[in-house]
N, CA, C and O of each residue as an XYZ file, in Angstrom:
600
protein
N     -12.656     16.332     26.691
C     -13.302     14.844     26.184
C     -13.153     14.848     24.981
O     -12.798     13.735     24.593
N     -13.292     15.844     23.891
C     -13.028     16.013     22.438
C     -11.505     15.271     21.735
O     -11.266     14.558     20.761
N     -10.496     16.051     23.111
C      -9.361     15.537     22.423
C      -9.012     14.312     22.912
O      -7.864     14.110     22.514
N      -9.461     13.209     23.688
C      -9.562     12.326     23.808
C     -10.348     11.569     22.962
O      -9.805     10.557     22.518
N     -11.115     11.721     22.732
C     -12.251     11.471     21.202
C     -11.608     11.437     19.762
O     -11.883     10.662     18.846
N     -10.882     12.246     19.776
C      -9.827     12.438     18.770
C      -8.221     11.598     18.802
O      -7.524     11.363     17.814
N      -7.934     11.278     20.133
C      -7.082     10.336     20.038
C      -7.698      8.561     19.557
O      -7.249      7.695     18.806
N      -8.739      8.645     20.315
C      -9.062      7.312     20.098
C      -9.173      6.555     18.675
O      -8.839      5.492     18.152
N     -10.067      8.147     18.270
C      -9.930      7.885     16.805
C      -9.182      7.553     15.917
O      -9.386      6.693     15.061
N      -8.086      8.342     16.089
C      -6.829      8.502     15.467
C      -5.783      6.604     15.311
O      -5.123      5.985     14.477
N      -6.282      6.447     16.735
C      -5.403      4.793     17.102
C      -6.201      4.018     16.683
O      -5.692      2.907     16.538
N      -7.438      4.073     16.357
C      -8.046      3.178     15.030
C      -7.866      3.290     14.204
O      -7.469      2.291     13.604
N      -8.002      4.642     13.408
C      -7.286      4.503     12.248
C      -5.952      3.878     11.702
O      -5.732      3.420     10.581
N      -4.918      4.006     13.053
C      -3.805      3.701     12.553
C      -4.056      2.088     13.148
O      -3.176      1.420     12.607
N      -4.747      1.344     13.884
C      -4.508      0.295     14.562
C      -5.450     -0.401     13.099
O      -5.060     -1.551     12.898
N      -6.229     -0.095     12.384
C      -7.114     -0.643     11.043
C      -5.481     -0.966     10.001
O      -5.104     -1.979      9.412
N      -4.941      0.212     10.134
C      -3.484     -0.034      8.851
C      -2.704     -1.367      9.602
O      -2.538     -2.455      9.050
N      -2.331     -1.072     10.788
C      -1.359     -2.730     11.502
C      -2.139     -3.718     11.393
O      -1.573     -4.705     10.923
N      -2.774     -3.800     11.538
C      -3.881     -5.356     11.524
C      -4.000     -5.435     10.328
O      -4.298     -6.619     10.174
N      -3.953     -4.671      8.705
C      -4.657     -5.255      7.430
C      -2.848     -5.183      7.289
O      -2.662     -5.804      6.243
N      -1.924     -4.891      7.635
C      -0.551     -5.217      6.975
C      -0.377     -6.021      7.996
O       0.729     -6.437      7.650
N      -0.601     -6.604      9.038
C      -0.243     -8.248      9.715
C      -1.015     -9.063      9.438
O      -0.759    -10.237      9.704
N      -2.440     -8.638      8.693
C      -3.134     -9.813      8.451
C      -2.529    -10.174      7.093
O      -2.445    -11.385      6.888
N      -2.049     -9.287      6.036
C      -1.830     -9.699      4.433
C      -0.183    -10.458      4.945
O       0.375    -11.151      4.094
N       0.436    -10.297      6.186
C       2.009    -11.470      6.141
C       1.419    -12.470      6.628
O       1.899    -13.535      6.240
N       0.525    -12.556      7.359
C      -0.324    -13.984      8.058
C      -1.184    -14.972      6.678
O      -1.218    -16.186      6.477
N      -1.617    -14.155      6.150
C      -2.214    -14.678      4.706
C      -1.267    -15.204      3.811
O      -1.478    -16.253      3.203
N      -0.082    -14.446      3.670
C       1.231    -14.863      2.542
C       1.728    -16.536      2.858
O       1.646    -17.617      2.274
N       2.326    -15.967      4.250
C       2.482    -17.288      4.829
C       2.006    -18.382      5.394
O       2.532    -19.472      5.621
N       0.658    -17.848      5.648
C      -0.349    -19.180      5.739
C      -0.820    -19.696      4.434
O      -1.024    -20.880      4.702
N      -1.043    -19.574      3.493
C      -1.083    -19.874      2.150
C       0.185    -20.453      1.605
O       0.424    -21.661      1.587
N       0.708    -19.839      1.315
C       1.928    -19.587      0.276
C       3.293    -20.951      0.902
O       4.067    -21.667      0.266
N       3.038    -20.790      2.356
C       4.315    -21.405      2.932
C       5.521    -20.414      2.854
O       6.470    -21.093      3.245
N       5.946    -19.255      2.576
C       7.388    -18.396      2.066
C       7.052    -17.076      3.128
O       5.999    -16.460      2.961
N       7.910    -16.715      4.121
C       8.529    -15.774      4.739
C       8.427    -14.407      3.744
O       9.473    -13.794      3.530
N       7.442    -14.037      3.270
C       7.790    -12.772      1.945
C       7.538    -11.287      2.730
O       6.480    -11.005      3.291
N       8.320    -10.697      2.681
C       8.622     -9.546      3.066
C       8.536     -8.669      2.066
O       8.747     -7.509      2.420
N       8.169     -8.912      0.333
C       8.014     -8.100     -0.718
C       6.758     -7.764     -0.845
O       6.322     -6.912     -1.620
N       5.930     -8.655      0.177
C       4.938     -7.656     -0.823
C       4.347     -6.237     -0.396
O       3.575     -5.606     -1.118
N       4.818     -5.772      0.933
C       4.915     -4.608      1.163
C       5.239     -3.867     -0.078
O       4.393     -3.061     -0.466
N       5.944     -3.960     -0.520
C       6.985     -3.738     -2.133
C       5.458     -3.317     -3.360
O       5.131     -2.332     -4.022
N       4.886     -4.725     -3.121
C       3.905     -4.526     -4.247
C       3.036     -3.650     -3.868
O       2.744     -2.883     -4.786
N       2.524     -3.454     -2.936
C       1.655     -2.608     -2.656
C       1.735     -1.442     -3.003
O       0.843     -0.789     -3.545
N       3.289     -0.928     -2.594
C       3.653      0.524     -3.089
C       3.731      0.925     -4.119
O       3.431      2.057     -4.496
N       4.415     -0.514     -5.127
C       3.903      0.276     -6.520
C       2.113      0.613     -6.885
O       1.472      1.573     -7.315
N       1.922     -0.277     -6.594
C       0.060      0.050     -6.866
C      -0.089      1.408     -6.267
O      -0.804      2.217     -6.859
N       0.429      1.703     -5.307
C      -0.187      2.986     -4.744
C       0.705      3.989     -5.256
O       0.138      5.079     -5.185
N       1.924      4.093     -5.770
C       2.490      4.726     -6.458
C       2.313      5.217     -7.972
O       2.699      6.284     -8.449
N       1.632      4.170     -8.608
C       1.346      3.997     -9.771
C      -0.141      5.236     -9.693
O      -0.343      6.386    -10.082
N      -0.878      4.226     -8.991
C      -2.029      5.311     -8.518
C      -2.158      6.492     -8.479
O      -2.960      7.135     -9.156
N      -0.896      7.200     -7.176
C      -0.892      8.868     -7.052
C      -0.096      9.301     -8.682
O      -0.384     10.368     -9.225
N       0.660      8.557     -9.159
C       0.874      9.404    -10.062
C       0.167      9.500    -11.194
O       0.304     10.367    -12.057
N      -0.531      8.677    -11.188
C      -1.817      8.722    -12.580
C      -2.700      9.689    -12.222
O      -3.062     10.514    -13.061
N      -3.112      9.714    -11.086
C      -4.440     11.097    -10.647
C      -3.598     12.026    -10.245
O      -4.199     12.912     -9.638
N      -2.091     12.262    -10.350
C      -1.650     13.554     -9.727
C      -0.736     14.042    -10.828
O      -0.653     15.269    -10.889
N       0.132     13.195    -11.919
C       1.203     13.726    -12.738
C       0.294     13.464    -13.871
O      -0.296     14.449    -14.315
N       0.055     12.227    -14.462
C      -0.361     12.182    -15.773
C      -1.838     12.041    -16.171
O      -2.178     12.045    -17.354
N      -2.919     11.886    -14.909
C      -3.925     12.294    -15.404
C      -4.578     13.235    -14.315
O      -5.003     12.583    -13.362
N      -4.720     14.259    -14.237
C      -5.087     14.920    -13.092
C      -6.736     15.268    -13.039
O      -7.285     15.893    -12.132
N      -7.462     14.646    -14.372
C      -8.351     15.183    -14.555
C      -8.908     14.180    -13.551
O      -9.683     14.631    -12.709
N      -8.588     12.755    -13.525
C      -8.859     11.376    -12.982
C      -8.931     11.435    -11.365
O      -9.494     10.531    -10.748
N      -8.375     12.466    -10.749
C      -8.596     13.086     -9.096
C      -9.985     13.775     -9.224
O     -10.441     13.695     -8.083
N     -10.728     14.290     -9.857
C     -11.653     14.807     -9.811
C     -13.001     14.151    -10.104
O     -14.072     14.756    -10.155
N     -12.838     12.956    -10.274
C     -14.131     12.460    -10.558
C     -13.682     10.705     -9.834
O     -12.653     10.032     -9.910
N     -14.843     10.503     -9.250
C     -14.886      9.157     -8.288
C     -14.657      7.910     -8.858
O     -13.971      6.996     -8.399
N     -15.364      7.951    -10.024
C     -15.163      6.532    -10.863
C     -13.857      6.390    -11.600
O     -13.188      5.357    -11.593
N     -13.536      7.517    -12.247
C     -11.936      7.541    -12.675
C     -10.880      6.999    -11.671
O     -10.102      6.052    -11.785
N     -11.120      8.045    -10.457
C     -10.297      7.772     -9.121
C     -10.030      5.787     -9.172
O      -9.054      5.090     -9.450
N     -11.680      5.434     -8.679
C     -11.452      3.994     -8.450
C     -10.728      3.401     -9.623
O      -9.773      2.697     -9.293
N     -10.919      3.498    -10.751
C     -10.687      3.121    -12.050
C      -8.688      3.184    -11.858
O      -7.803      2.347    -12.033
N      -8.699      4.119    -11.579
C      -7.044      4.483    -11.198
C      -6.319      3.811    -10.253
O      -5.091      3.742    -10.319
N      -7.189      3.134     -9.075
C      -6.959      2.288     -8.081
C      -6.892      0.829     -8.243
O      -6.148      0.051     -7.646
N      -7.737      0.583     -9.097
C      -8.097     -0.757     -9.639
C      -6.691     -1.108    -10.641
O      -6.195     -2.233    -10.688
N      -6.129      0.166    -11.475
C      -5.361     -0.097    -12.144
C      -4.042     -0.284    -11.605
O      -3.133     -0.798    -12.258
N      -3.892      0.235    -10.112
C      -2.692      0.253     -9.379
C      -2.470     -1.198     -8.935
O      -1.403     -1.798     -8.807
N      -3.900     -1.682     -8.701
C      -3.912     -3.033     -7.789
C      -3.353     -3.734     -8.822
O      -2.236     -4.197     -8.586
N      -3.893     -3.970    -10.062
C      -3.863     -4.960    -11.045
C      -2.094     -5.010    -11.883
O      -1.550     -6.021    -12.328
N      -1.610     -3.784    -11.879
C      -0.396     -3.398    -11.765
C       0.368     -4.168    -10.720
O       1.171     -4.977    -11.185
N       0.295     -4.094     -9.450
C       0.775     -4.791     -7.844
C       0.334     -6.275     -8.368
O       1.308     -7.021     -8.479
N      -0.733     -6.780     -8.664
C      -1.215     -8.037     -8.759
C      -0.204     -8.780    -10.022
O       0.218     -9.871     -9.640
N       0.131     -8.503    -11.049
C       0.862     -8.590    -12.051
C       2.007     -9.067    -11.761
O       2.388    -10.209    -12.016
N       3.019     -7.650    -10.847
C       4.366     -7.805    -10.562
C       4.437     -8.682     -9.635
O       5.535     -9.234     -9.696
N       3.697     -9.146     -8.669
C       3.414    -10.348     -7.720
C       3.478    -11.535     -8.409
O       4.328    -12.374     -8.109
N       2.350    -11.786     -9.670
C       2.723    -13.007     -9.650
C       3.778    -12.904    -10.633
O       4.574    -13.835    -10.507
N       4.113    -11.983    -11.710
C       5.836    -12.431    -12.093
C       6.790    -12.719    -11.031
O       7.813    -13.305    -11.386
N       6.657    -12.411     -9.740
C       8.176    -12.559     -9.162
C       7.434    -13.884     -8.660
O       8.351    -14.689     -8.822
N       6.218    -14.733     -8.085
C       6.029    -15.903     -7.896
C       6.150    -16.981     -8.795
O       6.056    -18.140     -8.389
N       6.432    -16.594    -10.471
C       6.963    -17.164    -11.378
C       8.283    -17.596    -11.222
O       8.688    -18.743    -11.031
N       9.181    -16.099    -11.368
C      10.496    -16.013    -11.464
C      11.146    -16.269    -10.295
O      12.279    -16.625    -10.616
N      11.030    -16.277     -9.078
C      11.737    -16.199     -7.588
C      11.207    -17.132     -7.084
O      11.793    -18.201     -6.908
N       9.336    -16.794     -6.574
C       9.393    -17.288     -5.336
C       9.010    -19.047     -5.297
O       9.065    -19.760     -4.295
N       8.652    -19.433     -6.573
C       8.867    -20.806     -7.018
C       9.814    -21.554     -6.709
O       9.819    -22.771     -6.520
N      10.944    -20.514     -6.637
C      12.174    -21.642     -6.237
C      12.511    -22.354     -4.877
O      13.151    -23.330     -4.486
N      11.720    -21.316     -4.356
C      12.163    -21.125     -3.085
C      10.812    -22.168     -2.058
O      10.531    -22.026     -0.868
N      10.350    -22.941     -2.840
C       8.956    -23.560     -2.034
C      10.243    -24.788     -1.355
O      11.102    -25.206     -2.131
N      10.229    -25.168     -0.159
C      10.808    -26.086      0.653
C      12.471    -25.681      1.428
O      13.127    -26.059      2.398
N      12.540    -25.136      0.808
C      13.817    -24.429      1.538
C      13.708    -23.556      2.722
O      12.792    -22.734      2.744
N      14.792    -23.663      4.016
C      14.342    -23.011      4.990
C      14.143    -21.445      4.823
O      14.566    -20.722      3.921
N      13.420    -21.133      5.886
C      12.722    -19.815      6.239
C      14.157    -18.614      6.070
O      14.152    -17.446      5.681
N      14.694    -19.033      6.294
C      16.247    -17.768      6.103
C      16.370    -17.730      4.638
O      16.082    -16.619      4.191
N      16.543    -18.174      4.183
C      16.577    -18.171      2.176
C      15.245    -17.044      1.981
O      15.226    -15.839      1.732
N      14.243    -17.987      2.204
C      13.284    -17.161      1.760
C      13.315    -15.797      2.344
O      13.120    -14.905      1.519
N      13.505    -15.438      3.517
C      13.700    -14.430      4.136
C      14.431    -13.109      2.871
O      14.082    -12.080      2.293
N      15.891    -14.236      3.024
C      16.657    -12.883      2.726
C      16.154    -12.696      0.905
O      16.206    -11.575      0.399
N      15.717    -13.850      0.124
C      15.894    -13.625     -1.266
C      14.411    -12.595     -1.153
O      14.244    -11.763     -2.045
N      13.797    -12.663     -0.480
C      12.302    -11.501     -0.431
C      12.734    -10.760      0.124
O      11.810     -9.973      0.331
N      13.984    -10.224      0.785
C      14.253     -9.066      1.170
C      15.278     -8.246      0.405
O      15.490     -7.037      0.503
N      15.782     -9.004     -0.259
C      16.708     -8.346     -1.274
C      15.455     -7.628     -2.606
O      15.523     -6.513     -3.122
N      14.440     -8.671     -2.857
C      13.318     -8.543     -3.893
C      13.145     -7.005     -3.742
O      13.318     -6.210     -4.667
N      12.689     -6.585     -2.134
C      12.152     -5.514     -1.540
C      13.141     -4.467     -1.733
O      12.740     -3.370     -2.123
N      14.405     -4.657     -1.509
C      15.255     -3.739     -1.871
C      15.460     -3.561     -3.496
O      15.363     -2.502     -4.117
N      15.705     -4.596     -3.918
C      15.399     -4.113     -5.753
C      13.903     -3.714     -6.092
O      13.607     -3.638     -7.285
N      13.321     -3.558     -5.512
C      11.989     -3.288     -6.090
C      11.919     -1.373     -5.719
O      11.536     -0.447     -6.434
N      12.539     -1.391     -4.138
C      12.483     -0.081     -3.678
C      13.258      1.056     -4.519
O      12.834      2.209     -4.595
N      14.433      0.611     -5.140
C      15.226      1.054     -6.086
C      14.645      1.422     -7.359
O      14.561      2.605     -7.690
N      14.341      0.712     -7.906
C      13.483      0.113     -8.821
C      12.191      1.804     -8.967
O      12.161      2.746     -9.759
N      11.519      1.502     -8.012
C      10.641      2.499     -8.100
C      11.026      4.144     -7.995
O      10.481      5.102     -8.544
N      12.150      4.096     -7.097
C      13.396      5.511     -6.791
C      13.514      5.942     -8.475
O      13.125      7.074     -8.761
N      14.071      5.012     -9.651
C      14.487      5.403    -10.595
C      12.940      5.394    -11.097
O      13.086      6.299    -11.919
N      12.208      5.208    -11.160
C      10.971      4.836    -11.840
C      10.274      6.235    -11.983
O      10.068      6.977    -12.943
N       9.984      6.297    -10.594
C       8.699      7.301    -10.135
C       9.604      8.645     -9.708
O       9.056      9.747     -9.728
N      10.891      8.524     -9.352
C      11.752      9.651     -8.782
C      11.294      9.339     -7.350
O      10.504      8.549     -6.834
N      12.481     10.701     -6.757
C      12.614     10.427     -5.020
C      11.567     10.985     -4.221
O      11.359     10.544     -3.090
N      10.694     12.182     -4.850
C      10.054     12.667     -4.194
C       8.623     12.034     -3.940
O       8.186     11.059     -4.551
N       7.660     13.056     -2.495
C       6.792     12.140     -2.118
C       5.975     12.766     -2.900
O       6.193     13.922     -3.263
N       4.769     11.980     -3.313
C       3.796     11.956     -4.162
C       2.207     12.398     -3.148
O       1.694     11.625     -2.339
N       1.643     13.914     -3.505
C       0.447     13.674     -2.404
C      -0.596     13.750     -3.752
O      -0.700     14.554     -4.678
N      -1.307     12.511     -3.387
C      -2.327     12.275     -4.162
C      -3.860     12.888     -3.497
O      -4.073     12.897     -2.285
N      -4.768     13.340     -4.436
C      -5.963     14.110     -3.888
C      -6.400     12.876     -2.980
O      -5.953     11.740     -3.137
N      -7.524     13.316     -1.807
C      -7.763     12.375     -1.507
C      -9.276     11.960     -2.009
O      -9.945     12.913     -2.408
N     -10.063     10.339     -2.051
C     -10.653      9.944     -2.528
C     -12.056     10.892     -2.128
O     -12.288     11.237     -0.970
N     -12.942     11.244     -3.305
C     -13.628     12.068     -3.144
C     -14.894     11.639     -1.835
O     -15.455     12.467     -1.117
N     -15.049     10.543     -1.816
C     -15.801      9.699     -0.653
C     -15.651      9.459      0.956
O     -16.333      9.051      1.895
N     -13.807     10.166      0.593
C     -13.478     10.296      2.633
C     -12.678     11.551      2.162
O     -11.476     11.527      1.897
N     -13.661     12.894      2.074
C     -13.034     14.455      1.717
C     -13.833     15.062      3.439
O     -13.767     16.196      3.914
N     -14.481     13.918      3.983
C     -15.296     14.651      4.749
C     -14.340     14.976      6.103
O     -13.112     14.989      6.020
N     -15.017     15.219      7.278
C     -14.349     15.088      8.518
C     -15.596     14.794      9.772
O     -16.789     15.098      9.800
N     -14.902     14.223     10.545
C     -16.255     14.455     12.206
C     -15.744     15.201     12.826
O     -14.565     14.967     13.092
N     -16.468     16.650     13.439
C     -16.783     17.265     14.678
C     -16.818     16.411     15.833
O     -17.713     15.596     16.055
N     -15.880     16.609     16.515
C     -15.367     16.638     18.126
C     -15.528     17.621     19.062
O     -14.454     17.938     19.575
N     -16.591     18.290     19.521
C     -16.290     19.506     20.140
C     -15.890     20.675     19.433
O     -16.589     21.356     18.683
N     -14.452     20.873     19.809
C     -13.676     21.979     19.456
C     -12.950     21.674     18.201
O     -12.659     22.483     17.319
N     -12.722     20.540     18.229
C     -11.678     19.556     17.239
C     -12.403     18.991     16.472
O     -13.565     18.658     16.703
N     -11.415     18.717     14.861
C     -12.362     17.847     13.914
C     -11.716     16.482     13.772
O     -11.118     16.277     14.828
N     -11.608     15.745     13.179
C     -10.966     14.462     12.972
C     -11.210     14.129     11.612
O     -12.318     14.397     11.146
N     -10.089     13.423     10.694
C     -10.019     13.469      9.177
C      -9.136     12.233      9.198
O      -8.045     12.118      9.758
N      -9.807     11.318      8.480
C      -8.865      9.966      8.532
C      -7.880      9.618      7.893
O      -7.937      9.524      6.667
N      -6.947      9.395      8.473
C      -5.586      9.553      7.727
C      -4.606     10.756      8.172
O      -3.548     11.195      7.721
N      -5.445     11.091      9.272
C      -4.348     12.380      9.746
C      -3.526     12.549     10.447
O      -3.229     13.591     11.033
N      -3.002     11.458     10.489
C      -1.504     11.038     11.684
C      -0.261     11.682     11.200
O       0.793     11.534     11.820
């Protein structure tokens, strides 16, 4: 029974991630009417910036919940600024054009941002410490569940 409960919790955790990504795509398309495949790259920029901030540049920030939250806000701010810059430089020119052109342009932006981040942050993986409030686990019989453990 505990194995089944762990699998249900893993499925729910993964489903919420997929829901958030789908809701982001729907919101972006619904508001701007742009088929934007690059919004995931902006999230990646914010996540990489935050992860490098708390692991490589200022590791003491990973030990304080307040400073960690501030680092996450800085990452989100950087993603927002990059998104606003992309909107101003590229996406405004795509309003009213067929969706295929929007798809190709934003997919190209995704590839360019991915290569730029690989060049700037390096090709290696970054393992940031868990946020202090999410370091717990839920025990289900002989097994235990940690959020994001798939």
